[in-house]
C-alpha positions as CSV (number, residue, x, y, z in Angstrom):
1,M,-64.1,-136.6,264.0
2,S,-67.4,-134.8,262.9
3,A,-65.7,-133.8,259.3
4,F,-64.8,-137.6,258.8
5,V,-68.4,-138.5,259.6
6,D,-69.8,-135.9,257.5
7,E,-67.6,-136.7,254.5
8,R,-69.1,-140.3,254.5
9,G,-72.6,-138.9,254.6
10,F,-73.4,-139.6,258.2
11,D,-75.2,-137.4,260.8
12,V,-74.0,-137.8,264.3
13,A,-77.1,-138.6,266.4
14,E,-75.4,-138.8,269.7
15,H,-71.8,-138.8,271.1
16,A,-70.1,-139.3,274.4
17,L,-66.5,-138.9,275.6
18,L,-65.7,-141.8,277.9
19,T,-62.8,-141.5,280.3
20,H,-61.2,-143.9,282.8
21,P,-58.0,-143.4,284.8
22,V,-55.3,-146.2,284.1
23,E,-52.3,-147.0,286.2
24,F,-49.4,-149.2,285.4
25,P,-47.1,-150.3,288.2
26,D,-44.5,-151.7,285.7
27,F,-43.7,-152.4,282.3
28,E,-45.3,-155.9,282.2
29,A,-48.8,-154.3,283.4
30,L,-48.3,-151.6,280.5
31,F,-47.6,-154.1,278.1
32,R,-50.5,-156.6,279.0
33,F,-52.9,-153.5,278.8
34,V,-51.6,-152.6,275.3
35,R,-51.7,-156.2,274.2
36,F,-55.1,-157.4,275.4
37,S,-57.2,-154.3,275.7
38,G,-58.5,-154.5,272.1
39,W,-57.6,-150.7,271.7
40,F,-54.3,-151.3,269.8
41,V,-53.2,-153.2,266.8
42,S,-52.7,-156.7,268.4
43,E,-51.4,-158.1,265.2
44,A,-48.2,-156.1,265.4
45,L,-47.7,-157.1,269.0
46,D,-47.9,-160.7,268.2
47,R,-44.7,-160.3,266.5
48,V,-42.9,-158.8,269.5
49,T,-40.6,-161.4,271.2
50,N,-39.2,-161.3,274.9
51,E,-36.0,-160.1,273.5
52,D,-37.7,-157.2,271.9
53,I,-39.3,-156.3,275.3
54,E,-35.8,-156.6,277.1
55,T,-34.3,-154.3,274.5
56,V,-36.9,-151.6,275.1
57,Q,-36.9,-151.9,278.8
58,A,-33.0,-151.6,278.8
59,R,-33.3,-148.3,276.8
60,V,-36.1,-146.5,278.3
61,V,-35.8,-144.6,281.7
62,D,-38.1,-146.2,284.3
63,P,-41.3,-144.1,284.2
64,F,-43.3,-146.3,286.6
65,P,-45.7,-146.2,288.2
66,L,-47.3,-144.7,285.3
67,R,-50.6,-143.0,285.4
68,D,-52.8,-141.7,282.7
69,E,-56.4,-141.4,281.6
70,A,-57.8,-143.6,278.8
71,R,-60.3,-141.6,276.6
72,V,-62.6,-143.2,274.1
73,L,-65.2,-141.2,271.7
74,V,-68.2,-143.1,271.1
75,M,-70.5,-141.9,268.3
76,L,-74.0,-143.1,267.2
77,C,-74.4,-142.1,263.5
78,R,-77.2,-142.3,261.1
79,K,-77.5,-142.0,257.2
80,P,-80.1,-139.2,256.6
């Protein structure tokens, strides 16, 4: 990420890696998180129908409850 910032002529003033445990008891909870968290492309998910969801659920081995860790890198940059 530093190279990305450097290439655009910025210096990293501060940065932090934020982590937060996430747990999804079922597919619906996962889908709500993906759809409404603002971390993902919601425009693409706007086109997902109930039929699409049912098709995915029928093909996927049930991994629930699913536990993971969300990670977000926050960078404060400045133009030198």
